[in-house]
N, C-alpha and C positions, 0 to 999 in steps of 0.2 A: 858532674853530669846533671843536667836539669831534667826534671820530670815533665813529660809531655801530656798535656790534658786535652781530651777530646770532648767537645760539646755536642750533645745530641741536637739534631735539627728539630726545630719546633714542628709539630704536626700541623699540616694545613687546616685552616678552619673550614668547616663545611659551609657551603653557600647557604644563606638563609632561604628557607622555603616560604614563598608567599602564603599569606593566611588562607587564601582560598584553595591552596593545593596541599595543605597539611593533612596527613592521615591521623585521625584521632586514635586514642588508645583502644577503642573497641573495633578498630579496623575500618571505620567509615572513611571514605575519600571525599575531599572537599569538592565544592561545586565547580570551581575553576578547573581542577584536575579532571573532573568528570567530563566537562565540555571538551578539554584537550584530548581525552581518550576517544570521545565520540568522533571528533573531527579526524583523528588519525585513522580510526576504523572506517569512516566514510571514504577517506582517501584510499585505504586498502581495497575496499569493495569496488571503488571506481576503477582502480588499476586492474583489478580482476576482469572487469568488463572490457577494458582497453586491450588486455592480453587475449581475451576470448570474446571477440565481437559477436560470435554466433549466439551468445547468450542474450543479445538484444533482438534476435530474429522475431520472437513472439511479440515483443513490444512494437516493432516496426511493421511487421507483415499482418498481424491479426486485424488491426483496424482497416487495412486496405481490403483484405479478403472478405471480412464480414460485411463491410459496406457495399462492395460490389455484388456479393452474393444476395443480400437481402433486397437491394434496390432493383437489380436487373433480373433476378430469378424469382423471388417471392413477391416483389413489390406490386407487380401487375395483378396477381391473384388476390393479394390481401387488400390493397387499396383501390383496386379497380383500374388504376393507371399508375405507372411507375413514376410519373412526373411529380406528384405531390407527396410521395412517400418519404423522401429524404428528410423533410422537416418533422416527420414522426419518428423515423428509425434512428437517425443520428443522435438525438438527445437520449433515446433509449440505449443505444450502444455506449454512450458515455457512462451510463450507470453500470452496464455489464462489464466494461473493461477493467474497472477496479476489482471486481470479483474474480475475473479470469486471471489477472496478473498476480493477485494475492496468493493464488494457489501455489505458485512456484516457490514462494518463500518457505513453505513448510518442508518441501523436499530439499531446499538449499540448506536449511538448518540441520536436517538429518544427515546430509552429506558431509557437512562440516564436522559432525561428531564421528562419522565413520572414517573420515580421512585423518583424524587426529588433530585437526585445527583447534578444536576446543581444548585439547590437552595443552597446547601451546599457550592459549589464553589463561588457563588455570595457573600456569607458572609465572604469570605476569601480574604485577601489583596494579591491576585496573579494576574499575567498578564493573561488576558482572552485568548490570543493566545497560552499560554503554554498548556492549556487543549487540544487544537486541535493538536498542534505539537507533544505532547506526544502520542496521538492516532496514528498519522501517523508513528511515529518511531516504536511503538509496532507492527503495521500491517506490517511494513517493515521486522521486525524480524520474524513474522509468515510466510511471503512470502519466506524468505531465508530458513526457515525450510522446506517449501513445495518444494522448488527447490532441496534441498539436497535429499529428499525422491524421487522426480521424477527422478533424475539422477541415484540413486541407483537402482530403479526399471527398468529404461531404460537400464542400463548396464546388468541387469539380463535377459532381454528379447532380447538382441542382439544389443544394441546401440554400435557403434564402434567410439571411439574418435580418429579421424584422425588428429585433430589439437593438439596443445600443451595445457598444463594445464592453461597457461596464457590466451590462447584464450577462453578456457572454462569459466574461471573466468570472462573474459570480457563479454561473453554472459550472464552470471548470473547477472553481474552488469547492463547491459542494461535492462534486464527484471525487476530488482529491481527499477531502475530509473523510468521506465515507470509505473510500478505498484504503486510507491509512488505518482506519479502525478495523477493517476486515483483515488487514495484515496480521494483527495480533491474534486473531482466531487461528489462522493457519500456522503461525509460529507455535502456538500452543499445541496444535495437532502434530507439528513436526517434532516437538519435544516429548509428546506422549506416545505416538504410534511407534511400532518396532521396525517398520520397513517403509521404504519409499512407496512401494505398491499399495500398502495399507493407507498411507496418507492420500495418495491419488484417488483410491476408491472411496474413502470417506469424503474427500473434497467434492467428488463427482455427485455423491448422494446429497450433499448440501447444496451444490450449485444448481443442479437441474430443476428441482422444485421451485427454487427462488427465481430462476431466470424465466422459466416458461409459465409459472403461476404469477405473472406480473403483467403490467401494461407496457413492457419494453417493446414487444413486437406488434401487438394488436390491442384495440380498446377492450376493456374488461366487460362492456355491456353485453357481449355475446356469450359470455361464460355462464355456466350453471350458477345458481345462487350461492352454494357453499364455496365454490371456487372463486366467485367474485368477491365474497367476504374476505377470503384469504388474500386475494390479489390486492384488495384495497388497503390492507394494513401492511402488506409487504413493503419493506423499506426501499426495495428496488423500484417499485411502482411510484412511491413518493418522490424518489430522486429523479426518475424519468419525467414525472409530471412537472416537477419544479424546473428542471432543465428545459423542458419543452416550452413551458410558459415564458421562461426568461428569453429563450432564443426567438420564439414567435412573437414576443411582445404583447401577449394577451393571456388572460386567465389569472387565477389565483396563484400567487407565488408564496405568500407568507405562510400559509397553512402547511403545504408540503415541505417547504424549506425548513420550517421549525421542526417538523417531524424527522427530517433527515438529520438535523443537528442533534436532536434528542437521541435518536438511534445510535449515532456515531459516538456520542459521549457515553451512553450506557454500555455499548459494546467495549469501548476502550477501558472504562472503569472496571468492568468485570474481568475481561480477558487479559489485559496488560499485567496487573499484579499476579494473576495466576501463572502467566507465562514466565515472568521474571523469577517468581518463587520456584517454579519447576526447573528453570535454567540454573539457578543457584544450587539446587540439590544435585543436579547432574554433573556440574563442574566442581 
């Protein structure tokens, strides 16, 4: 009787991990893997919008309502005639849209924690920063959609593009850059405040002085001296002035545009690391 020998099957070799996707010994995730996680989370957030199209209502309706309201209700009283007001108010609304849309990010982050979505992320081997970066990119996309709607409505009510298309795109780019930096502020608020109502209350207290203490709606020359000083350094005034001069093809662009870029970089450098650090502690 011959003895039967069984040979153990060789264990399958693990597939080699690309250098950019390897996780180091201290838990750090490679740059390529981080980009892959960000793209997957962007797709997740985009699918959420597709499944819940009502979430785009503010991005689509707000530019229509605000443009019609200010041009046809307040335009005659502020500018003397509604006809010339679109070239003043539409660039101002471009500055305001980024601030208004960024407010919704804070409540969205808070809802993700209350619904347990962040618990799911905690169990996954992904970079914590990728969750927040994906949110900022999706909000930037919503802002660009809002800008497109605003410009179409603005042209319909009498906006005249005296500048070139390149200058118009530069104005949109400045508004998008500043809007993306504001998103980090409201993400930080969403991670810090204990309720959605508190986030909305704090956002309202931040938004109102910045919006109405600026040159978005009216020239600052008629304001009291102390308020005029605040309005002139207000980044929303700088963004509105840069966009206005680009679209109208006249006036100084370099000064206010440089101010907007500096404000955007400073806000991002201060609030983005704070938000990511706070997020890592919570998850």
